[in-house]
C-alpha atoms as an extended CHARMM CRD file, in Angstrom:
* protein
*
       208  EXT
         1         1  MET       CA             93.2640000000       85.4170000000      101.6390000000  PROA      1               0.0000000000
         2         2  ARG       CA             93.3860000000       87.1490000000      104.9830000000  PROA      2               0.0000000000
         3         3  LEU       CA             95.8440000000       88.1440000000      107.6780000000  PROA      3               0.0000000000
         4         4  ALA       CA             95.6470000000       87.2180000000      111.3620000000  PROA      4               0.0000000000
         5         5  LEU       CA             97.9090000000       88.7470000000      114.0020000000  PROA      5               0.0000000000
         6         6  ASN       CA             99.6830000000       85.9990000000      115.9110000000  PROA      6               0.0000000000
         7         7  THR       CA            102.0870000000       87.9080000000      118.1800000000  PROA      7               0.0000000000
         8         8  ALA       CA            101.7800000000       91.6700000000      118.6420000000  PROA      8               0.0000000000
         9         9  PRO       CA            104.8320000000       93.9690000000      118.4940000000  PROA      9               0.0000000000
        10        10  PRO       CA            106.6280000000       94.2640000000      121.8580000000  PROA      10              0.0000000000
        11        11  ALA       CA            107.2350000000       98.0140000000      121.6330000000  PROA      11              0.0000000000
        12        12  GLU       CA            106.3410000000      101.2130000000      119.8090000000  PROA      12              0.0000000000
        13        13  PRO       CA            108.6260000000      102.9680000000      117.3020000000  PROA      13              0.0000000000
        14        14  ILE       CA            108.1350000000      106.2820000000      119.1290000000  PROA      14              0.0000000000
        15        15  LEU       CA            108.8440000000      106.7440000000      122.8410000000  PROA      15              0.0000000000
        16        16  ILE       CA            107.2710000000      109.2610000000      125.1950000000  PROA      16              0.0000000000
        17        17  ALA       CA            110.6970000000      110.8780000000      125.4850000000  PROA      17              0.0000000000
        18        18  ASP       CA            110.6470000000      111.3990000000      121.7010000000  PROA      18              0.0000000000
        19        19  VAL       CA            107.2620000000      113.1150000000      121.9380000000  PROA      19              0.0000000000
        20        20  GLU       CA            108.4870000000      115.3700000000      124.7390000000  PROA      20              0.0000000000
        21        21  GLU       CA            111.5860000000      116.3590000000      122.7880000000  PROA      21              0.0000000000
        22        22  HSD       CA            109.6620000000      116.9400000000      119.5470000000  PROA      22              0.0000000000
        23        23  SER       CA            106.9900000000      119.0420000000      121.2670000000  PROA      23              0.0000000000
        24        24  ARG       CA            109.5270000000      120.8950000000      123.4570000000  PROA      24              0.0000000000
        25        25  LEU       CA            107.7490000000      119.7900000000      126.6150000000  PROA      25              0.0000000000
        26        26  GLY       CA            110.8390000000      118.9990000000      128.6220000000  PROA      26              0.0000000000
        27        27  ALA       CA            111.9740000000      115.6050000000      129.8790000000  PROA      27              0.0000000000
        28        28  GLY       CA            109.4970000000      114.0320000000      132.3030000000  PROA      28              0.0000000000
        29        29  TYR       CA            106.7360000000      116.5590000000      131.5770000000  PROA      29              0.0000000000
        30        30  ILE       CA            104.1560000000      114.0010000000      130.4430000000  PROA      30              0.0000000000
        31        31  ALA       CA            104.6290000000      111.8030000000      133.5200000000  PROA      31              0.0000000000
        32        32  ALA       CA            104.5520000000      114.8520000000      135.8010000000  PROA      32              0.0000000000
        33        33  MET       CA            101.2090000000      115.8660000000      134.2890000000  PROA      33              0.0000000000
        34        34  SER       CA             99.8500000000      112.2930000000      134.7640000000  PROA      34              0.0000000000
        35        35  GLN       CA             99.3540000000      112.0610000000      130.9940000000  PROA      35              0.0000000000
        36        36  THR       CA            101.4040000000      108.9200000000      130.3050000000  PROA      36              0.0000000000
        37        37  ASP       CA             98.3940000000      106.7270000000      129.4770000000  PROA      37              0.0000000000
        38        38  ILE       CA             96.8780000000      109.1840000000      127.0080000000  PROA      38              0.0000000000
        39        39  ALA       CA            100.2790000000      109.7470000000      125.3810000000  PROA      39              0.0000000000
        40        40  ASN       CA            100.6850000000      105.9940000000      124.9020000000  PROA      40              0.0000000000
        41        41  ILE       CA             97.2140000000      105.8330000000      123.3360000000  PROA      41              0.0000000000
        42        42  TYR       CA             98.1590000000      108.5670000000      120.8650000000  PROA      42              0.0000000000
        43        43  ILE       CA            101.4280000000      106.8360000000      119.9760000000  PROA      43              0.0000000000
        44        44  SER       CA             99.6910000000      103.5060000000      119.4040000000  PROA      44              0.0000000000
        45        45  ALA       CA             96.8490000000      105.0600000000      117.3890000000  PROA      45              0.0000000000
        46        46  ILE       CA             99.2080000000      106.9660000000      115.1030000000  PROA      46              0.0000000000
        47        47  ARG       CA            101.4480000000      103.9190000000      114.6320000000  PROA      47              0.0000000000
        48        48  GLN       CA             98.4290000000      101.8240000000      113.6090000000  PROA      48              0.0000000000
        49        49  ARG       CA             97.3020000000      104.5410000000      111.2060000000  PROA      49              0.0000000000
        50        50  CYS       CA            100.7950000000      104.7100000000      109.7190000000  PROA      50              0.0000000000
        51        51  GLU       CA            100.8750000000      100.9360000000      109.2070000000  PROA      51              0.0000000000
        52        52  ALA       CA             97.4480000000      101.0500000000      107.5490000000  PROA      52              0.0000000000
        53        53  ILE       CA             98.5360000000      103.7870000000      105.1410000000  PROA      53              0.0000000000
        54        54  THR       CA            101.8980000000      102.3050000000      104.2200000000  PROA      54              0.0000000000
        55        55  ARG       CA            100.8670000000       98.6310000000      104.5360000000  PROA      55              0.0000000000
        56        56  ARG       CA            104.1120000000       98.0240000000      106.4140000000  PROA      56              0.0000000000
        57        57  GLN       CA            104.9220000000       96.4360000000      109.7770000000  PROA      57              0.0000000000
        58        58  LEU       CA            107.0270000000       98.8530000000      111.8120000000  PROA      58              0.0000000000
        59        59  ILE       CA            108.0070000000       96.7710000000      114.8590000000  PROA      59              0.0000000000
        60        60  ASN       CA            108.5100000000       92.9930000000      114.6350000000  PROA      60              0.0000000000
        61        61  ALA       CA            105.2780000000       91.0200000000      114.8950000000  PROA      61              0.0000000000
        62        62  THR       CA            104.2220000000       87.5090000000      113.9230000000  PROA      62              0.0000000000
        63        63  TRP       CA            101.3770000000       87.1190000000      111.4290000000  PROA      63              0.0000000000
        64        64  ASP       CA             99.4900000000       84.2660000000      109.7830000000  PROA      64              0.0000000000
        65        65  LEU       CA             98.7330000000       84.6100000000      106.0840000000  PROA      65              0.0000000000
        66        66  LEU       CA             95.7270000000       82.3830000000      105.3070000000  PROA      66              0.0000000000
        67        67  LEU       CA             95.1870000000       81.2220000000      101.7150000000  PROA      67              0.0000000000
        68        68  ASP       CA             92.6100000000       79.0580000000       99.9720000000  PROA      68              0.0000000000
        69        69  GLY       CA             95.3510000000       76.9260000000       98.4470000000  PROA      69              0.0000000000
        70        70  PHE       CA             98.7970000000       77.2490000000       96.9220000000  PROA      70              0.0000000000
        71        71  PRO       CA             99.4160000000       79.0640000000       93.6140000000  PROA      71              0.0000000000
        72        72  TYR       CA             99.8680000000       77.1840000000       90.3640000000  PROA      72              0.0000000000
        73        73  ASN       CA            103.1010000000       75.2580000000       89.8040000000  PROA      73              0.0000000000
        74        74  ARG       CA            106.0070000000       77.3760000000       91.1780000000  PROA      74              0.0000000000
        75        75  ASP       CA            104.2590000000       80.7360000000       91.1920000000  PROA      75              0.0000000000
        76        76  PRO       CA            105.5440000000       82.8160000000       94.1200000000  PROA      76              0.0000000000
        77        77  ILE       CA            103.4870000000       83.9160000000       97.1040000000  PROA      77              0.0000000000
        78        78  GLU       CA            103.9520000000       87.5570000000       98.0240000000  PROA      78              0.0000000000
        79        79  ILE       CA            104.2330000000       88.0870000000      101.7730000000  PROA      79              0.0000000000
        80        80  PRO       CA            102.5550000000       91.3510000000      102.8340000000  PROA      80              0.0000000000
        81        81  LEU       CA            103.5540000000       93.8780000000      105.5060000000  PROA      81              0.0000000000
        82        82  PRO       CA            107.2290000000       94.3940000000      104.6250000000  PROA      82              0.0000000000
        83        83  PRO       CA            109.9230000000       94.1960000000      105.7160000000  PROA      83              0.0000000000
        84        84  LEU       CA            109.7700000000       90.4050000000      105.9110000000  PROA      84              0.0000000000
        85        85  GLN       CA            112.1540000000       89.0550000000      108.5400000000  PROA      85              0.0000000000
        86        86  SER       CA            111.5460000000       85.3120000000      108.1960000000  PROA      86              0.0000000000
        87        87  ILE       CA            109.0510000000       82.5380000000      107.4970000000  PROA      87              0.0000000000
        88        88  THR       CA            108.3540000000       80.6060000000      110.7040000000  PROA      88              0.0000000000
        89        89  ASN       CA            106.5180000000       77.7270000000      109.0300000000  PROA      89              0.0000000000
        90        90  ILE       CA            104.1070000000       76.8310000000      106.2440000000  PROA      90              0.0000000000
        91        91  THR       CA            101.2830000000       74.4030000000      106.9890000000  PROA      91              0.0000000000
        92        92  TYR       CA             98.5380000000       73.1200000000      104.6980000000  PROA      92              0.0000000000
        93        93  VAL       CA             95.6170000000       70.7240000000      104.6110000000  PROA      93              0.0000000000
        94        94  ASP       CA             96.3180000000       67.9290000000      102.1400000000  PROA      94              0.0000000000
        95        95  PRO       CA             93.6250000000       66.4020000000       99.8790000000  PROA      95              0.0000000000
        96        96  ASN       CA             92.8650000000       63.8000000000      102.5880000000  PROA      96              0.0000000000
        97        97  GLY       CA             92.1240000000       66.4870000000      105.1640000000  PROA      97              0.0000000000
        98        98  ASN       CA             95.3410000000       66.0610000000      107.1390000000  PROA      98              0.0000000000
        99        99  VAL       CA             97.4140000000       69.0260000000      108.2880000000  PROA      99              0.0000000000
       100       100  GLN       CA            100.9710000000       68.9000000000      106.9400000000  PROA      100             0.0000000000
       101       101  THR       CA            104.0210000000       71.0950000000      107.5700000000  PROA      101             0.0000000000
       102       102  LEU       CA            106.0020000000       71.9740000000      104.4840000000  PROA      102             0.0000000000
       103       103  PRO       CA            109.7310000000       71.2790000000      105.1000000000  PROA      103             0.0000000000
       104       104  SER       CA            111.7550000000       74.4830000000      104.9320000000  PROA      104             0.0000000000
       105       105  SER       CA            114.1720000000       72.7290000000      102.5600000000  PROA      105             0.0000000000
       106       106  THR       CA            111.4260000000       72.5850000000       99.9110000000  PROA      106             0.0000000000
       107       107  TYR       CA            110.8600000000       76.3170000000       99.5260000000  PROA      107             0.0000000000
       108       108  ARG       CA            112.9190000000       79.4490000000       99.0500000000  PROA      108             0.0000000000
       109       109  VAL       CA            112.3370000000       82.7540000000      100.8260000000  PROA      109             0.0000000000
       110       110  ILE       CA            113.2530000000       86.1310000000       99.3640000000  PROA      110             0.0000000000
       111       111  CYS       CA            113.4580000000       88.8000000000      102.0460000000  PROA      111             0.0000000000
       112       112  GLU       CA            115.5940000000       91.6890000000      103.2240000000  PROA      112             0.0000000000
       113       113  GLY       CA            116.8610000000       89.7980000000      106.2810000000  PROA      113             0.0000000000
       114       114  ALA       CA            119.6770000000       91.6000000000      108.0670000000  PROA      114             0.0000000000
       115       115  GLN       CA            120.0390000000       94.1050000000      105.1970000000  PROA      115             0.0000000000
       116       116  ILE       CA            116.6520000000       95.7640000000      105.6580000000  PROA      116             0.0000000000
       117       117  THR       CA            116.3400000000       98.9930000000      103.6910000000  PROA      117             0.0000000000
       118       118  PRO       CA            113.8530000000      101.7810000000      104.4760000000  PROA      118             0.0000000000
       119       119  LYS       CA            111.8240000000      101.2740000000      101.3020000000  PROA      119             0.0000000000
       120       120  CYS       CA            112.1180000000       97.4680000000      101.0710000000  PROA      120             0.0000000000
       121       121  GLN       CA            109.4290000000       95.6610000000       99.0930000000  PROA      121             0.0000000000
       122       122  PRO       CA            107.2620000000       92.6480000000      100.0840000000  PROA      122             0.0000000000
       123       123  GLY       CA            109.0770000000       89.3420000000      100.4420000000  PROA      123             0.0000000000
       124       124  MET       CA            108.2920000000       86.2100000000       98.4500000000  PROA      124             0.0000000000
       125       125  VAL       CA            108.2610000000       82.4650000000       98.9660000000  PROA      125             0.0000000000
       126       126  PHE       CA            108.2100000000       79.7800000000       96.2590000000  PROA      126             0.0000000000
       127       127  PRO       CA            109.2020000000       76.1220000000       95.7950000000  PROA      127             0.0000000000
       128       128  VAL       CA            112.8440000000       75.3080000000       95.1920000000  PROA      128             0.0000000000
       129       129  TYR       CA            113.9240000000       74.6930000000       91.6240000000  PROA      129             0.0000000000
       130       130  GLY       CA            112.5150000000       71.5290000000       90.0970000000  PROA      130             0.0000000000
       131       131  THR       CA            109.5460000000       71.2430000000       92.5040000000  PROA      131             0.0000000000
       132       132  THR       CA            106.0100000000       72.6100000000       92.7050000000  PROA      132             0.0000000000
       133       133  TRP       CA            103.5750000000       73.5030000000       95.4440000000  PROA      133             0.0000000000
       134       134  PRO       CA            101.7500000000       70.4740000000       96.9200000000  PROA      134             0.0000000000
       135       135  ALA       CA             98.0610000000       69.7880000000       96.3680000000  PROA      135             0.0000000000
       136       136  THR       CA             95.6040000000       70.9050000000       99.0360000000  PROA      136             0.0000000000
       137       137  LEU       CA             92.0620000000       70.1490000000      100.0720000000  PROA      137             0.0000000000
       138       138  ASP       CA             89.5380000000       72.0330000000       97.9270000000  PROA      138             0.0000000000
       139       139  ASP       CA             88.3530000000       74.2700000000      100.7460000000  PROA      139             0.0000000000
       140       140  PHE       CA             88.8440000000       77.6730000000      102.3110000000  PROA      140             0.0000000000
       141       141  GLU       CA             91.9750000000       78.7210000000      104.2310000000  PROA      141             0.0000000000
       142       142  THR       CA             93.8390000000       75.4640000000      103.6520000000  PROA      142             0.0000000000
       143       143  VAL       CA             97.2720000000       77.1090000000      103.6970000000  PROA      143             0.0000000000
       144       144  THR       CA             98.7780000000       79.0360000000      106.6230000000  PROA      144             0.0000000000
       145       145  ILE       CA            102.0560000000       80.8990000000      106.2790000000  PROA      145             0.0000000000
       146       146  CYS       CA            103.3790000000       82.0700000000      109.6300000000  PROA      146             0.0000000000
       147       147  PHE       CA            105.8780000000       84.8950000000      109.2210000000  PROA      147             0.0000000000
       148       148  VAL       CA            107.7100000000       87.5950000000      111.1520000000  PROA      148             0.0000000000
       149       149  ALA       CA            107.7540000000       91.1210000000      109.7410000000  PROA      149             0.0000000000
       150       150  GLY       CA            109.0670000000       94.4560000000      110.9440000000  PROA      150             0.0000000000
       151       151  TYR       CA            112.0850000000       96.7500000000      111.0890000000  PROA      151             0.0000000000
       152       152  GLY       CA            113.2620000000       95.2190000000      114.3640000000  PROA      152             0.0000000000
       153       153  ALA       CA            112.3090000000       94.8030000000      118.0240000000  PROA      153             0.0000000000
       154       154  ASP       CA            112.4400000000       98.5740000000      118.6100000000  PROA      154             0.0000000000
       155       155  GLY       CA            112.2340000000      101.7650000000      116.5930000000  PROA      155             0.0000000000
       156       156  SER       CA            115.9530000000      102.1980000000      115.9110000000  PROA      156             0.0000000000
       157       157  LYS       CA            115.6830000000      100.9770000000      112.2790000000  PROA      157             0.0000000000
       158       158  VAL       CA            112.2620000000      102.4310000000      111.4420000000  PROA      158             0.0000000000
       159       159  PRO       CA            112.7560000000      104.9660000000      108.6020000000  PROA      159             0.0000000000
       160       160  GLU       CA            113.2010000000      108.5550000000      109.7530000000  PROA      160             0.0000000000
       161       161  GLY       CA            110.5040000000      109.7950000000      107.3780000000  PROA      161             0.0000000000
       162       162  ILE       CA            107.9650000000      107.4990000000      109.0150000000  PROA      162             0.0000000000
       163       163  LYS       CA            108.9900000000      108.4830000000      112.5390000000  PROA      163             0.0000000000
       164       164  ASN       CA            108.8540000000      112.1600000000      111.6090000000  PROA      164             0.0000000000
       165       165  TRP       CA            105.3080000000      111.7250000000      110.2700000000  PROA      165             0.0000000000
       166       166  MET       CA            104.3290000000      109.9560000000      113.4620000000  PROA      166             0.0000000000
       167       167  LEU       CA            105.7780000000      112.6770000000      115.6940000000  PROA      167             0.0000000000
       168       168  LEU       CA            103.9590000000      115.4150000000      113.7840000000  PROA      168             0.0000000000
       169       169  ASN       CA            100.6470000000      113.6140000000      114.1000000000  PROA      169             0.0000000000
       170       170  ILE       CA            101.1360000000      112.6440000000      117.7470000000  PROA      170             0.0000000000
       171       171  ALA       CA            101.9240000000      116.2740000000      118.5330000000  PROA      171             0.0000000000
       172       172  ASN       CA             98.7810000000      117.3290000000      116.6560000000  PROA      172             0.0000000000
       173       173  LEU       CA             96.6440000000      114.9660000000      118.7490000000  PROA      173             0.0000000000
       174       174  TRP       CA             98.3700000000      116.1920000000      121.9030000000  PROA      174             0.0000000000
       175       175  GLU       CA             97.5270000000      119.8170000000      121.1500000000  PROA      175             0.0000000000
       176       176  ASN       CA             94.0530000000      119.2300000000      119.6670000000  PROA      176             0.0000000000
       177       177  ARG       CA             92.1350000000      116.7160000000      121.7630000000  PROA      177             0.0000000000
       178       178  GLU       CA             88.7170000000      117.5220000000      120.3350000000  PROA      178             0.0000000000
       179       179  THR       CA             87.4410000000      118.0420000000      116.8000000000  PROA      179             0.0000000000
       180       180  GLU       CA             85.4440000000      121.0930000000      117.8520000000  PROA      180             0.0000000000
       181       181  THR       CA             86.2870000000      124.0520000000      120.0710000000  PROA      181             0.0000000000
       182       182  MET       CA             84.2380000000      126.9130000000      121.4960000000  PROA      182             0.0000000000
       183       183  ALA       CA             85.9070000000      130.3190000000      121.2650000000  PROA      183             0.0000000000
       184       184  LEU       CA             84.2770000000      133.7430000000      121.4690000000  PROA      184             0.0000000000
       185       185  GLY       CA             80.8740000000      132.1110000000      121.4980000000  PROA      185             0.0000000000
       186       186  ARG       CA             81.5220000000      130.3380000000      118.1830000000  PROA      186             0.0000000000
       187       187  LEU       CA             81.8440000000      126.5820000000      117.5750000000  PROA      187             0.0000000000
       188       188  THR       CA             84.8650000000      125.9100000000      115.3700000000  PROA      188             0.0000000000
       189       189  GLN       CA             85.9870000000      122.7300000000      113.6350000000  PROA      189             0.0000000000
       190       190  VAL       CA             89.5870000000      121.7520000000      114.3890000000  PROA      190             0.0000000000
       191       191  ASP       CA             91.6040000000      120.3590000000      111.4800000000  PROA      191             0.0000000000
       192       192  ILE       CA             93.6680000000      117.5370000000      112.9640000000  PROA      192             0.0000000000
       193       193  SER       CA             95.0460000000      116.4360000000      109.6110000000  PROA      193             0.0000000000
       194       194  THR       CA             98.6400000000      117.1240000000      108.7150000000  PROA      194             0.0000000000
       195       195  LEU       CA            100.4480000000      118.7450000000      105.8200000000  PROA      195             0.0000000000
       196       196  ALA       CA            103.1810000000      116.1550000000      106.2590000000  PROA      196             0.0000000000
       197       197  ASP       CA            101.3700000000      113.2100000000      104.6310000000  PROA      197             0.0000000000
       198       198  GLY       CA            103.8600000000      113.3560000000      101.7690000000  PROA      198             0.0000000000
       199       199  LEU       CA            106.4780000000      111.9790000000      104.1560000000  PROA      199             0.0000000000
       200       200  LEU       CA            104.8040000000      108.5670000000      103.8580000000  PROA      200             0.0000000000
       201       201  GLU       CA            104.3400000000      108.5510000000      100.0940000000  PROA      201             0.0000000000
       202       202  ASP       CA            107.6460000000      106.8160000000       99.3130000000  PROA      202             0.0000000000
       203       203  TYR       CA            106.8850000000      104.0620000000      101.8390000000  PROA      203             0.0000000000
       204       204  ARG       CA            103.4500000000      103.0370000000      100.5520000000  PROA      204             0.0000000000
       205       205  ILE       CA            103.0140000000       99.4440000000       99.3940000000  PROA      205             0.0000000000
       206       206  TYR       CA            100.2730000000       98.9390000000       96.8070000000  PROA      206             0.0000000000
       207       207  GLY       CA             98.3430000000       95.7820000000       96.0580000000  PROA      207             0.0000000000
       208       208  TRP       CA             97.2530000000       94.8420000000       99.5720000000  PROA      208             0.0000000000
């Protein structure tokens, strides 16, 4: 199985104004210093690192989950990158080599939906009662599940613990732009890690 990004998130969970407030820089400081581009790079880099650590999708994005066939009988398929918002469609290659779309009435989706909680778990999809998954061609990546995941179109519902971790790390990158510094004729390694990694521990998803 593998994941392919279909539609990237439209925004970041942290705004430049948030960085300025957190770092006590004053409103408009980053733009005045012509540092908007580098600040956006830091925000994006830290968000991607956060998503990699937690295995969550922070801002809504559309993904394709590619499988080498359906599970046995009615066994559920776990959808990664919680919170799952919705399943857009499920397509598969039948034994004759034709691409088919599975009717939404034939499967059930378990997801947080409108009641997304900070520590929500991966969603699931499985055939409705009394049915089974259809047969597929005996080949690779014969099933594609297109799904939308994320805490919303902006950062308003992203858990505070995650946003706090991001702000601490963005501020660290802002203050320490190199991994080595020269002071008093001595080359010194700069530790750009954070003591706040425990903030993410409760949000980690294991198994993916």
